Structure formats: structure tokens, C-alpha cells
PQR file of N, CA, C, O and H, with PARSE charges and radii, in Angstrom:
ATOM      1  N   UNK A   1       0.693 -20.178   7.454 -0.4000 1.5000
ATOM      2  CA  UNK A   1       1.843 -20.899   7.053 -0.0000 2.0000
ATOM      3  C   UNK A   1       3.148 -20.800   7.926  0.5500 1.7000
ATOM      4  O   UNK A   1       3.487 -19.744   8.462 -0.5500 1.4000
ATOM      5  N   UNK A   2       3.665 -21.658   8.002 -0.4000 1.5000
ATOM      6  CA  UNK A   2       4.416 -21.174   8.803 -0.0000 2.0000
ATOM      7  C   UNK A   2       5.826 -20.700   8.821  0.5500 1.7000
ATOM      8  O   UNK A   2       6.448 -21.093   7.834 -0.5500 1.4000
ATOM      9  H   UNK A   2       3.390 -22.515   7.566  0.4000 1.0000
ATOM     10  N   UNK A   3       6.617 -19.863   9.773 -0.4000 1.5000
ATOM     11  CA  UNK A   3       7.841 -19.609   9.556 -0.0000 2.0000
ATOM     12  C   UNK A   3       9.003 -20.166   8.812  0.5500 1.7000
ATOM     13  O   UNK A   3       9.001 -21.308   8.352 -0.5500 1.4000
ATOM     14  H   UNK A   3       6.112 -19.543  10.575  0.4000 1.0000
ATOM     15  N   UNK A   4       9.993 -19.333   8.704 -0.4000 1.5000
ATOM     16  CA  UNK A   4      10.977 -20.415   8.194 -0.0000 2.0000
ATOM     17  C   UNK A   4      12.120 -20.477   9.655  0.5500 1.7000
ATOM     18  O   UNK A   4      12.269 -19.450  10.319 -0.5500 1.4000
ATOM     19  H   UNK A   4       9.994 -18.405   9.078  0.4000 1.0000
ATOM     20  N   UNK A   5      12.762 -21.591   9.982 -0.4000 1.5000
ATOM     21  CA  UNK A   5      12.940 -21.490  11.050 -0.0000 2.0000
ATOM     22  C   UNK A   5      12.049 -21.662  12.592  0.5500 1.7000
ATOM     23  O   UNK A   5      12.575 -21.689  13.705 -0.5500 1.4000
ATOM     24  H   UNK A   5      12.641 -22.425   9.443  0.4000 1.0000
ATOM     25  N   UNK A   6      10.882 -21.743  12.354 -0.4000 1.5000
ATOM     26  CA  UNK A   6       9.868 -21.864  13.163 -0.0000 2.0000
ATOM     27  C   UNK A   6      10.184 -23.091  14.046  0.5500 1.7000
ATOM     28  O   UNK A   6       9.937 -24.149  13.467 -0.5500 1.4000
ATOM     29  H   UNK A   6      10.454 -21.721  11.450  0.4000 1.0000
ATOM     30  N   UNK A   7      10.656 -23.217  15.270 -0.4000 1.5000
ATOM     31  CA  UNK A   7      10.442 -24.615  15.806 -0.0000 2.0000
ATOM     32  C   UNK A   7       9.584 -25.098  16.526  0.5500 1.7000
ATOM     33  O   UNK A   7       9.818 -25.986  17.346 -0.5500 1.4000
ATOM     34  H   UNK A   7      10.856 -22.357  15.740  0.4000 1.0000
ATOM     35  N   UNK A   8       8.059 -24.397  16.249 -0.4000 1.5000
ATOM     36  CA  UNK A   8       6.981 -25.484  16.991 -0.0000 2.0000
ATOM     37  C   UNK A   8       6.821 -26.312  15.645  0.5500 1.7000
ATOM     38  O   UNK A   8       6.979 -26.039  14.455 -0.5500 1.4000
ATOM     39  H   UNK A   8       7.869 -23.676  15.583  0.4000 1.0000
ATOM     40  N   UNK A   9       6.352 -27.698  16.511 -0.4000 1.5000
ATOM     41  CA  UNK A   9       5.666 -28.413  15.340 -0.0000 2.0000
ATOM     42  C   UNK A   9       4.360 -29.153  15.746  0.5500 1.7000
ATOM     43  O   UNK A   9       4.323 -29.753  16.821 -0.5500 1.4000
ATOM     44  H   UNK A   9       6.223 -27.920  17.478  0.4000 1.0000
ATOM     45  N   UNK A  10       3.647 -29.133  15.192 -0.4000 1.5000
ATOM     46  CA  UNK A  10       2.200 -29.807  15.056 -0.0000 2.0000
ATOM     47  C   UNK A  10       2.157 -31.204  15.855  0.5500 1.7000
ATOM     48  O   UNK A  10       2.827 -32.098  15.337 -0.5500 1.4000
ATOM     49  H   UNK A  10       3.677 -28.646  14.319  0.4000 1.0000
ATOM     50  N   UNK A  11       1.513 -31.504  16.966 -0.4000 1.5000
ATOM     51  CA  UNK A  11       1.675 -33.061  17.265 -0.0000 2.0000
ATOM     52  C   UNK A  11       0.069 -33.319  17.620  0.5500 1.7000
ATOM     53  O   UNK A  11      -0.858 -32.582  17.955 -0.5500 1.4000
ATOM     54  H   UNK A  11       0.970 -30.778  17.386  0.4000 1.0000
ATOM     55  N   UNK A  12       0.239 -34.945  17.339 -0.4000 1.5000
ATOM     56  CA  UNK A  12      -1.034 -35.240  17.301 -0.0000 2.0000
ATOM     57  C   UNK A  12      -1.400 -36.172  18.799  0.5500 1.7000
ATOM     58  O   UNK A  12      -0.490 -36.981  18.981 -0.5500 1.4000
ATOM     59  H   UNK A  12       0.993 -35.543  17.067  0.4000 1.0000
ATOM     60  N   UNK A  13      -2.168 -36.234  19.576 -0.4000 1.5000
ATOM     61  CA  UNK A  13      -2.291 -36.617  21.044 -0.0000 2.0000
ATOM     62  C   UNK A  13      -3.192 -38.197  20.886  0.5500 1.7000
ATOM     63  O   UNK A  13      -4.411 -38.326  21.001 -0.5500 1.4000
ATOM     64  H   UNK A  13      -2.907 -35.577  19.428  0.4000 1.0000
ATOM     65  N   UNK A  14      -2.138 -39.342  20.581 -0.4000 1.5000
ATOM     66  CA  UNK A  14      -3.470 -40.904  20.829 -0.0000 2.0000
ATOM     67  C   UNK A  14      -3.562 -41.367  22.184  0.5500 1.7000
ATOM     68  O   UNK A  14      -2.602 -41.381  22.955 -0.5500 1.4000
ATOM     69  H   UNK A  14      -1.148 -39.237  20.488  0.4000 1.0000
ATOM     70  N   UNK A  15      -4.723 -41.745  22.470 -0.4000 1.5000
ATOM     71  CA  UNK A  15      -4.994 -42.276  23.540 -0.0000 2.0000
ATOM     72  C   UNK A  15      -4.338 -43.494  24.011  0.5500 1.7000
ATOM     73  O   UNK A  15      -3.681 -43.892  23.049 -0.5500 1.4000
ATOM     74  H   UNK A  15      -5.503 -41.733  21.844  0.4000 1.0000
ATOM     75  N   UNK A  16      -4.196 -44.201  24.887 -0.4000 1.5000
ATOM     76  CA  UNK A  16      -3.024 -45.012  25.392 -0.0000 2.0000
ATOM     77  C   UNK A  16      -4.216 -46.014  25.832  0.5500 1.7000
ATOM     78  O   UNK A  16      -3.833 -47.019  26.431 -0.5500 1.4000
ATOM     79  H   UNK A  16      -4.729 -43.877  25.669  0.4000 1.0000
ATOM     80  N   UNK A  17      -5.442 -45.899  25.644 -0.4000 1.5000
ATOM     81  CA  UNK A  17      -6.750 -47.156  26.087 -0.0000 2.0000
ATOM     82  C   UNK A  17      -7.416 -47.322  25.251  0.5500 1.7000
ATOM     83  O   UNK A  17      -8.027 -48.379  25.087 -0.5500 1.4000
ATOM     84  H   UNK A  17      -5.754 -45.082  25.158  0.4000 1.0000
ATOM     85  N   UNK A  18      -7.508 -45.994  24.233 -0.4000 1.5000
ATOM     86  CA  UNK A  18      -8.462 -46.747  22.863 -0.0000 2.0000
ATOM     87  C   UNK A  18      -7.871 -46.633  21.656  0.5500 1.7000
ATOM     88  O   UNK A  18      -8.105 -47.486  20.800 -0.5500 1.4000
ATOM     89  H   UNK A  18      -7.012 -45.136  24.366  0.4000 1.0000
ATOM     90  N   UNK A  19      -7.145 -45.728  21.436 -0.4000 1.5000
ATOM     91  CA  UNK A  19      -6.405 -45.541  20.245 -0.0000 2.0000
ATOM     92  C   UNK A  19      -6.902 -44.616  19.588  0.5500 1.7000
ATOM     93  O   UNK A  19      -6.366 -44.356  18.511 -0.5500 1.4000
ATOM     94  H   UNK A  19      -6.955 -45.035  22.131  0.4000 1.0000
ATOM     95  N   UNK A  20      -8.019 -43.866  19.999 -0.4000 1.5000
ATOM     96  CA  UNK A  20      -8.095 -42.575  18.878 -0.0000 2.0000
ATOM     97  C   UNK A  20      -7.423 -41.473  19.895  0.5500 1.7000
ATOM     98  O   UNK A  20      -6.953 -41.327  21.023 -0.5500 1.4000
ATOM     99  H   UNK A  20      -8.454 -44.077  20.874  0.4000 1.0000
ATOM    100  N   UNK A  21      -7.866 -40.494  18.082 -0.4000 1.5000
ATOM    101  CA  UNK A  21      -6.468 -39.208  18.702 -0.0000 2.0000
ATOM    102  C   UNK A  21      -7.522 -38.267  18.013  0.5500 1.7000
ATOM    103  O   UNK A  21      -7.854 -38.350  16.831 -0.5500 1.4000
ATOM    104  H   UNK A  21      -8.248 -40.613  17.165  0.4000 1.0000
ATOM    105  N   UNK A  22      -8.066 -37.228  19.059 -0.4000 1.5000
ATOM    106  CA  UNK A  22      -9.157 -36.357  18.627 -0.0000 2.0000
ATOM    107  C   UNK A  22      -7.962 -34.787  19.147  0.5500 1.7000
ATOM    108  O   UNK A  22      -8.118 -33.760  18.485 -0.5500 1.4000
ATOM    109  H   UNK A  22      -7.796 -37.160  20.020  0.4000 1.0000
ATOM    110  N   UNK A  23      -7.100 -34.781  20.065 -0.4000 1.5000
ATOM    111  CA  UNK A  23      -6.318 -33.995  20.589 -0.0000 2.0000
ATOM    112  C   UNK A  23      -5.155 -33.657  19.884  0.5500 1.7000
ATOM    113  O   UNK A  23      -4.310 -34.549  19.803 -0.5500 1.4000
ATOM    114  H   UNK A  23      -6.973 -35.615  20.602  0.4000 1.0000
ATOM    115  N   UNK A  24      -4.868 -32.384  19.258 -0.4000 1.5000
ATOM    116  CA  UNK A  24      -3.715 -31.507  18.159 -0.0000 2.0000
ATOM    117  C   UNK A  24      -3.191 -30.590  19.333  0.5500 1.7000
ATOM    118  O   UNK A  24      -4.011 -30.088  20.102 -0.5500 1.4000
ATOM    119  H   UNK A  24      -5.554 -31.660  19.323  0.4000 1.0000
ATOM    120  N   UNK A  25      -1.722 -30.344  19.494 -0.4000 1.5000
ATOM    121  CA  UNK A  25      -1.166 -28.968  19.961 -0.0000 2.0000
ATOM    122  C   UNK A  25       0.310 -28.677  18.933  0.5500 1.7000
ATOM    123  O   UNK A  25       0.734 -29.153  17.880 -0.5500 1.4000
ATOM    124  H   UNK A  25      -1.056 -30.751  18.869  0.4000 1.0000
ATOM    125  N   UNK A  26       0.742 -27.700  19.844 -0.4000 1.5000
ATOM    126  CA  UNK A  26       1.952 -27.780  19.406 -0.0000 2.0000
ATOM    127  C   UNK A  26       2.705 -27.640  20.252  0.5500 1.7000
ATOM    128  O   UNK A  26       2.450 -27.336  21.417 -0.5500 1.4000
ATOM    129  H   UNK A  26       0.398 -27.313  20.700  0.4000 1.0000
ATOM    130  N   UNK A  27       4.304 -27.959  19.508 -0.4000 1.5000
ATOM    131  CA  UNK A  27       5.377 -28.597  20.909 -0.0000 2.0000
ATOM    132  C   UNK A  27       6.450 -27.787  20.458  0.5500 1.7000
ATOM    133  O   UNK A  27       6.753 -27.794  19.265 -0.5500 1.4000
ATOM    134  H   UNK A  27       4.511 -28.206  18.561  0.4000 1.0000
ATOM    135  N   UNK A  28       7.199 -26.928  21.475 -0.4000 1.5000
ATOM    136  CA  UNK A  28       8.937 -26.804  20.945 -0.0000 2.0000
ATOM    137  C   UNK A  28       9.603 -27.405  20.963  0.5500 1.7000
ATOM    138  O   UNK A  28      10.092 -27.682  22.059 -0.5500 1.4000
ATOM    139  H   UNK A  28       6.953 -26.922  22.444  0.4000 1.0000
ATOM    140  N   UNK A  29      10.104 -28.041  19.758 -0.4000 1.5000
ATOM    141  CA  UNK A  29      11.414 -29.249  19.715 -0.0000 2.0000
ATOM    142  C   UNK A  29      12.471 -29.174  20.466  0.5500 1.7000
ATOM    143  O   UNK A  29      12.925 -30.176  21.018 -0.5500 1.4000
ATOM    144  H   UNK A  29       9.707 -27.816  18.868  0.4000 1.0000
ATOM    145  N   UNK A  30      13.029 -27.925  20.594 -0.4000 1.5000
ATOM    146  CA  UNK A  30      14.157 -27.145  21.864 -0.0000 2.0000
ATOM    147  C   UNK A  30      13.745 -27.735  22.814  0.5500 1.7000
ATOM    148  O   UNK A  30      14.176 -28.806  23.240 -0.5500 1.4000
ATOM    149  H   UNK A  30      12.660 -27.112  20.145  0.4000 1.0000
ATOM    150  N   UNK A  31      12.770 -27.025  23.292 -0.4000 1.5000
ATOM    151  CA  UNK A  31      12.950 -27.459  24.800 -0.0000 2.0000
ATOM    152  C   UNK A  31      12.345 -28.311  25.131  0.5500 1.7000
ATOM    153  O   UNK A  31      12.586 -28.395  26.335 -0.5500 1.4000
ATOM    154  H   UNK A  31      12.420 -26.154  22.947  0.4000 1.0000
ATOM    155  N   UNK A  32      11.448 -29.308  24.783 -0.4000 1.5000
ATOM    156  CA  UNK A  32      11.451 -30.956  25.124 -0.0000 2.0000
ATOM    157  C   UNK A  32      11.352 -31.421  23.894  0.5500 1.7000
ATOM    158  O   UNK A  32      10.553 -31.092  23.019 -0.5500 1.4000
ATOM    159  H   UNK A  32      11.253 -29.240  23.804  0.4000 1.0000
ATOM    160  N   UNK A  33      12.313 -32.306  23.863 -0.4000 1.5000
ATOM    161  CA  UNK A  33      12.894 -32.846  22.791 -0.0000 2.0000
ATOM    162  C   UNK A  33      12.256 -34.465  22.807  0.5500 1.7000
ATOM    163  O   UNK A  33      12.201 -35.202  21.823 -0.5500 1.4000
ATOM    164  H   UNK A  33      12.963 -32.573  24.575  0.4000 1.0000
ATOM    165  N   UNK A  34      11.746 -34.832  24.348 -0.4000 1.5000
ATOM    166  CA  UNK A  34      11.351 -36.202  24.429 -0.0000 2.0000
ATOM    167  C   UNK A  34       9.844 -36.228  24.142  0.5500 1.7000
ATOM    168  O   UNK A  34       9.372 -35.144  23.799 -0.5500 1.4000
ATOM    169  H   UNK A  34      11.790 -34.234  25.148  0.4000 1.0000
ATOM    170  N   UNK A  35       9.046 -37.220  24.216 -0.4000 1.5000
ATOM    171  CA  UNK A  35       7.435 -37.472  23.871 -0.0000 2.0000
ATOM    172  C   UNK A  35       6.950 -36.763  25.087  0.5500 1.7000
ATOM    173  O   UNK A  35       7.251 -36.757  26.280 -0.5500 1.4000
ATOM    174  H   UNK A  35       9.430 -38.101  24.495  0.4000 1.0000
ATOM    175  N   UNK A  36       5.640 -35.865  23.927 -0.4000 1.5000
ATOM    176  CA  UNK A  36       4.756 -35.203  25.296 -0.0000 2.0000
ATOM    177  C   UNK A  36       3.621 -36.282  25.750  0.5500 1.7000
ATOM    178  O   UNK A  36       3.102 -36.942  24.850 -0.5500 1.4000
ATOM    179  H   UNK A  36       5.396 -35.870  22.957  0.4000 1.0000
ATOM    180  N   UNK A  37       3.234 -36.485  27.017 -0.4000 1.5000
ATOM    181  CA  UNK A  37       2.587 -37.412  27.652 -0.0000 2.0000
ATOM    182  C   UNK A  37       1.638 -36.927  28.364  0.5500 1.7000
ATOM    183  O   UNK A  37       1.993 -36.893  29.542 -0.5500 1.4000
ATOM    184  H   UNK A  37       3.656 -35.948  27.748  0.4000 1.0000
ATOM    185  N   UNK A  38      -0.004 -36.309  28.121 -0.4000 1.5000
ATOM    186  CA  UNK A  38      -0.874 -35.652  28.888 -0.0000 2.0000
ATOM    187  C   UNK A  38      -2.168 -36.412  29.293  0.5500 1.7000
ATOM    188  O   UNK A  38      -2.842 -36.996  28.444 -0.5500 1.4000
ATOM    189  H   UNK A  38      -0.293 -36.336  27.165  0.4000 1.0000
ATOM    190  N   UNK A  39      -2.490 -36.391  30.579 -0.4000 1.5000
ATOM    191  CA  UNK A  39      -3.992 -36.665  31.060 -0.0000 2.0000
ATOM    192  C   UNK A  39      -4.858 -36.212  30.545  0.5500 1.7000
ATOM    193  O   UNK A  39      -5.389 -35.854  31.596 -0.5500 1.4000
ATOM    194  H   UNK A  39      -1.943 -35.917  31.269  0.4000 1.0000
ATOM    195  N   UNK A  40      -5.839 -35.728  29.472 -0.4000 1.5000
ATOM    196  CA  UNK A  40      -6.784 -35.599  28.834 -0.0000 2.0000
ATOM    197  C   UNK A  40      -8.184 -36.262  28.692  0.5500 1.7000
ATOM    198  O   UNK A  40      -8.308 -37.464  28.458 -0.5500 1.4000
ATOM    199  H   UNK A  40      -5.408 -36.019  28.618  0.4000 1.0000
ATOM    200  N   UNK A  41      -9.397 -35.272  28.873 -0.4000 1.5000
ATOM    201  CA  UNK A  41     -10.602 -35.689  28.696 -0.0000 2.0000
ATOM    202  C   UNK A  41     -10.783 -36.865  26.989  0.5500 1.7000
ATOM    203  O   UNK A  41     -10.496 -36.390  25.890 -0.5500 1.4000
ATOM    204  H   UNK A  41      -9.296 -34.296  29.063  0.4000 1.0000
ATOM    205  N   UNK A  42     -11.312 -38.423  27.159 -0.4000 1.5000
ATOM    206  CA  UNK A  42     -11.617 -39.273  26.587 -0.0000 2.0000
ATOM    207  C   UNK A  42     -13.657 -38.956  26.380  0.5500 1.7000
ATOM    208  O   UNK A  42     -14.613 -39.304  27.072 -0.5500 1.4000
ATOM    209  H   UNK A  42     -11.545 -38.809  28.051  0.4000 1.0000
ATOM    210  N   UNK A  43     -13.550 -38.230  25.211 -0.4000 1.5000
ATOM    211  CA  UNK A  43     -15.469 -38.720  25.156 -0.0000 2.0000
ATOM    212  C   UNK A  43     -16.210 -39.829  24.781  0.5500 1.7000
ATOM    213  O   UNK A  43     -17.438 -39.900  24.797 -0.5500 1.4000
ATOM    214  H   UNK A  43     -12.773 -37.947  24.648  0.4000 1.0000
ATOM    215  N   UNK A  44     -15.089 -41.075  24.296 -0.4000 1.5000
ATOM    216  CA  UNK A  44     -15.625 -42.096  24.119 -0.0000 2.0000
ATOM    217  C   UNK A  44     -15.311 -42.847  25.327  0.5500 1.7000
ATOM    218  O   UNK A  44     -15.634 -44.031  25.231 -0.5500 1.4000
ATOM    219  H   UNK A  44     -14.091 -41.017  24.283  0.4000 1.0000
ATOM    220  N   UNK A  45     -14.958 -42.627  26.060 -0.4000 1.5000
ATOM    221  CA  UNK A  45     -14.322 -43.729  27.343 -0.0000 2.0000
ATOM    222  C   UNK A  45     -15.178 -42.630  28.464  0.5500 1.7000
ATOM    223  O   UNK A  45     -15.014 -42.801  29.672 -0.5500 1.4000
ATOM    224  H   UNK A  45     -14.695 -41.665  26.137  0.4000 1.0000
ATOM    225  N   UNK A  46     -15.755 -41.921  28.143 -0.4000 1.5000
ATOM    226  CA  UNK A  46     -16.208 -40.557  29.207 -0.0000 2.0000
ATOM    227  C   UNK A  46     -15.341 -40.532  30.726  0.5500 1.7000
ATOM    228  O   UNK A  46     -15.780 -40.221  31.833 -0.5500 1.4000
ATOM    229  H   UNK A  46     -15.888 -41.783  27.162  0.4000 1.0000
ATOM    230  N   UNK A  47     -13.918 -40.991  30.331 -0.4000 1.5000
ATOM    231  CA  UNK A  47     -13.135 -40.095  31.771 -0.0000 2.0000
ATOM    232  C   UNK A  47     -11.600 -39.859  31.227  0.5500 1.7000
ATOM    233  O   UNK A  47     -11.285 -39.984  30.044 -0.5500 1.4000
ATOM    234  H   UNK A  47     -13.561 -41.244  29.432  0.4000 1.0000
ATOM    235  N   UNK A  48     -10.882 -39.570  32.069 -0.4000 1.5000
ATOM    236  CA  UNK A  48      -9.643 -39.347  31.456 -0.0000 2.0000
ATOM    237  C   UNK A  48      -8.430 -39.895  31.800  0.5500 1.7000
ATOM    238  O   UNK A  48      -8.177 -40.491  32.847 -0.5500 1.4000
ATOM    239  H   UNK A  48     -11.137 -39.468  33.031  0.4000 1.0000
ATOM    240  N   UNK A  49      -7.463 -39.605  30.604 -0.4000 1.5000
ATOM    241  CA  UNK A  49      -7.000 -41.005  30.220 -0.0000 2.0000
ATOM    242  C   UNK A  49      -5.677 -40.089  29.725  0.5500 1.7000
ATOM    243  O   UNK A  49      -5.584 -38.903  29.411 -0.5500 1.4000
ATOM    244  H   UNK A  49      -7.668 -39.121  29.753  0.4000 1.0000
ATOM    245  N   UNK A  50      -4.646 -41.241  29.801 -0.4000 1.5000
ATOM    246  CA  UNK A  50      -3.432 -40.799  28.946 -0.0000 2.0000
ATOM    247  C   UNK A  50      -3.533 -40.710  27.416  0.5500 1.7000
ATOM    248  O   UNK A  50      -4.019 -41.535  26.642 -0.5500 1.4000
ATOM    249  H   UNK A  50      -4.721 -42.205  30.056  0.4000 1.0000
ATOM    250  N   UNK A  51      -2.960 -39.513  27.152 -0.4000 1.5000
ATOM    251  CA  UNK A  51      -2.755 -39.420  25.905 -0.0000 2.0000
ATOM    252  C   UNK A  51      -1.227 -39.219  25.346  0.5500 1.7000
ATOM    253  O   UNK A  51      -0.875 -38.128  25.796 -0.5500 1.4000
ATOM    254  H   UNK A  51      -2.566 -38.843  27.780  0.4000 1.0000
ATOM    255  N   UNK A  52      -0.263 -39.724  24.643 -0.4000 1.5000
ATOM    256  CA  UNK A  52       0.807 -39.707  24.101 -0.0000 2.0000
ATOM    257  C   UNK A  52       1.343 -38.915  22.881  0.5500 1.7000
ATOM    258  O   UNK A  52       0.503 -38.801  21.989 -0.5500 1.4000
ATOM    259  H   UNK A  52      -0.549 -40.610  24.278  0.4000 1.0000
ATOM    260  N   UNK A  53       2.319 -38.450  22.681 -0.4000 1.5000
ATOM    261  CA  UNK A  53       2.624 -37.569  21.304 -0.0000 2.0000
ATOM    262  C   UNK A  53       2.640 -38.931  20.671  0.5500 1.7000
ATOM    263  O   UNK A  53       3.001 -40.056  21.019 -0.5500 1.4000
ATOM    264  H   UNK A  53       3.001 -38.543  23.406  0.4000 1.0000
ATOM    265  N   UNK A  54       1.798 -38.069  18.990 -0.4000 1.5000
ATOM    266  CA  UNK A  54       1.925 -39.034  17.718 -0.0000 2.0000
ATOM    267  C   UNK A  54       2.830 -37.883  16.674  0.5500 1.7000
ATOM    268  O   UNK A  54       3.142 -36.721  16.934 -0.5500 1.4000
ATOM    269  H   UNK A  54       1.505 -37.156  18.708  0.4000 1.0000
ATOM    270  N   UNK A  55       3.048 -38.536  15.670 -0.4000 1.5000
ATOM    271  CA  UNK A  55       3.338 -37.733  13.852 -0.0000 2.0000
ATOM    272  C   UNK A  55       1.449 -37.048  13.620  0.5500 1.7000
ATOM    273  O   UNK A  55       0.285 -37.277  13.947 -0.5500 1.4000
ATOM    274  H   UNK A  55       2.795 -39.480  15.459  0.4000 1.0000
ATOM    275  N   UNK A  56       2.050 -36.398  13.068 -0.4000 1.5000
ATOM    276  CA  UNK A  56       0.210 -35.963  12.863 -0.0000 2.0000
ATOM    277  C   UNK A  56       0.019 -36.147  11.385  0.5500 1.7000
ATOM    278  O   UNK A  56      -1.043 -35.820  10.855 -0.5500 1.4000
ATOM    279  H   UNK A  56       2.996 -36.212  12.803  0.4000 1.0000
ATOM    280  N   UNK A  57       0.825 -36.563  10.835 -0.4000 1.5000
ATOM    281  CA  UNK A  57       0.395 -37.028   9.090 -0.0000 2.0000
ATOM    282  C   UNK A  57      -0.087 -38.719   9.097  0.5500 1.7000
ATOM    283  O   UNK A  57      -0.368 -39.422   8.126 -0.5500 1.4000
ATOM    284  H   UNK A  57       1.687 -36.829  11.265  0.4000 1.0000
ATOM    285  N   UNK A  58      -0.070 -39.042  10.419 -0.4000 1.5000
ATOM    286  CA  UNK A  58      -0.771 -40.352  10.328 -0.0000 2.0000
ATOM    287  C   UNK A  58      -2.293 -39.767  10.049  0.5500 1.7000
ATOM    288  O   UNK A  58      -2.517 -38.558  10.107 -0.5500 1.4000
ATOM    289  H   UNK A  58       0.158 -38.471  11.208  0.4000 1.0000
ATOM    290  N   UNK A  59      -3.400 -40.817   9.718 -0.4000 1.5000
ATOM    291  CA  UNK A  59      -4.844 -40.949   9.152 -0.0000 2.0000
ATOM    292  C   UNK A  59      -5.350 -40.535  10.666  0.5500 1.7000
ATOM    293  O   UNK A  59      -4.754 -40.741  11.723 -0.5500 1.4000
ATOM    294  H   UNK A  59      -3.219 -41.799   9.671  0.4000 1.0000
ATOM    295  N   UNK A  60      -6.876 -39.764  10.425 -0.4000 1.5000
ATOM    296  CA  UNK A  60      -7.628 -38.939  11.469 -0.0000 2.0000
ATOM    297  C   UNK A  60      -8.299 -40.319  12.417  0.5500 1.7000
ATOM    298  O   UNK A  60      -9.105 -41.204  12.129 -0.5500 1.4000
ATOM    299  H   UNK A  60      -7.361 -39.596   9.566  0.4000 1.0000
ATOM    300  N   UNK A  61      -7.670 -40.052  13.425 -0.4000 1.5000
ATOM    301  CA  UNK A  61      -8.162 -41.219  14.497 -0.0000 2.0000
ATOM    302  C   UNK A  61      -7.711 -42.433  14.778  0.5500 1.7000
ATOM    303  O   UNK A  61      -8.288 -43.372  15.326 -0.5500 1.4000
ATOM    304  H   UNK A  61      -7.015 -39.334  13.659  0.4000 1.0000
ATOM    305  N   UNK A  62      -6.597 -42.339  14.345 -0.4000 1.5000
ATOM    306  CA  UNK A  62      -5.785 -43.726  14.156 -0.0000 2.0000
ATOM    307  C   UNK A  62      -4.492 -44.027  15.023  0.5500 1.7000
ATOM    308  O   UNK A  62      -3.469 -43.424  14.697 -0.5500 1.4000
ATOM    309  H   UNK A  62      -6.128 -41.576  13.900  0.4000 1.0000
ATOM    310  N   UNK A  63      -4.443 -44.845  16.025 -0.4000 1.5000
ATOM    311  CA  UNK A  63      -3.149 -45.096  16.110 -0.0000 2.0000
ATOM    312  C   UNK A  63      -2.016 -45.868  15.756  0.5500 1.7000
ATOM    313  O   UNK A  63      -2.099 -46.983  15.241 -0.5500 1.4000
ATOM    314  H   UNK A  63      -5.273 -45.335  16.289  0.4000 1.0000
ATOM    315  N   UNK A  64      -0.927 -45.268  16.035 -0.4000 1.5000
ATOM    316  CA  UNK A  64       0.198 -45.851  14.755 -0.0000 2.0000
ATOM    317  C   UNK A  64       0.323 -47.592  15.366  0.5500 1.7000
ATOM    318  O   UNK A  64       0.246 -48.041  16.509 -0.5500 1.4000
ATOM    319  H   UNK A  64      -0.860 -44.362  16.453  0.4000 1.0000
ATOM    320  N   UNK A  65       0.530 -48.219  14.116 -0.4000 1.5000
ATOM    321  CA  UNK A  65       1.210 -49.722  14.364 -0.0000 2.0000
ATOM    322  C   UNK A  65       1.759 -49.824  14.746  0.5500 1.7000
ATOM    323  O   UNK A  65       2.708 -49.228  14.234 -0.5500 1.4000
ATOM    324  H   UNK A  65       0.592 -47.854  13.187  0.4000 1.0000
ATOM    325  N   UNK A  66       2.337 -50.899  16.617 -0.4000 1.5000
ATOM    326  CA  UNK A  66       3.251 -51.171  16.877 -0.0000 2.0000
ATOM    327  C   UNK A  66       3.810 -52.719  17.074  0.5500 1.7000
ATOM    328  O   UNK A  66       4.979 -52.916  17.403 -0.5500 1.4000
ATOM    329  H   UNK A  66       1.567 -51.382  17.033  0.4000 1.0000
TER
END
């Protein structure tokens, strides 16, 4: 259970190319207020691609509607 006043939030990482979400991490919202973007390995595409931050509350492996 999270502590009261905890500044770290759980975020999901969505692949730019395939739309899959397989990575989850925590982020301090005070230090990094803008969206996080990381290059990580995609097992589906079998190479490194850019993963961007999204909310954790979306369904598993779903990309947000644009």
C-alpha cells in the first residue's frame, strides 16, 4: 500500500510501433513532470523500440485511443 503523500506514481510504457504495453515502472512526478520516453526491447518485434508513458489504469496490452 502506498504511503500518504508518496510522490512516485506507477506508469505503463506503450510501444510506439506495435502498441503493446509490457513494461511498468514508477516515476517521481516532481522531478520529471513531462512524459517519459525510453528505448526498450520489444519481444514481439524482436528489436529495441521507443516506449512512451501512459496511465496504468488502461487494460493490459492496450494502447490509448488517439
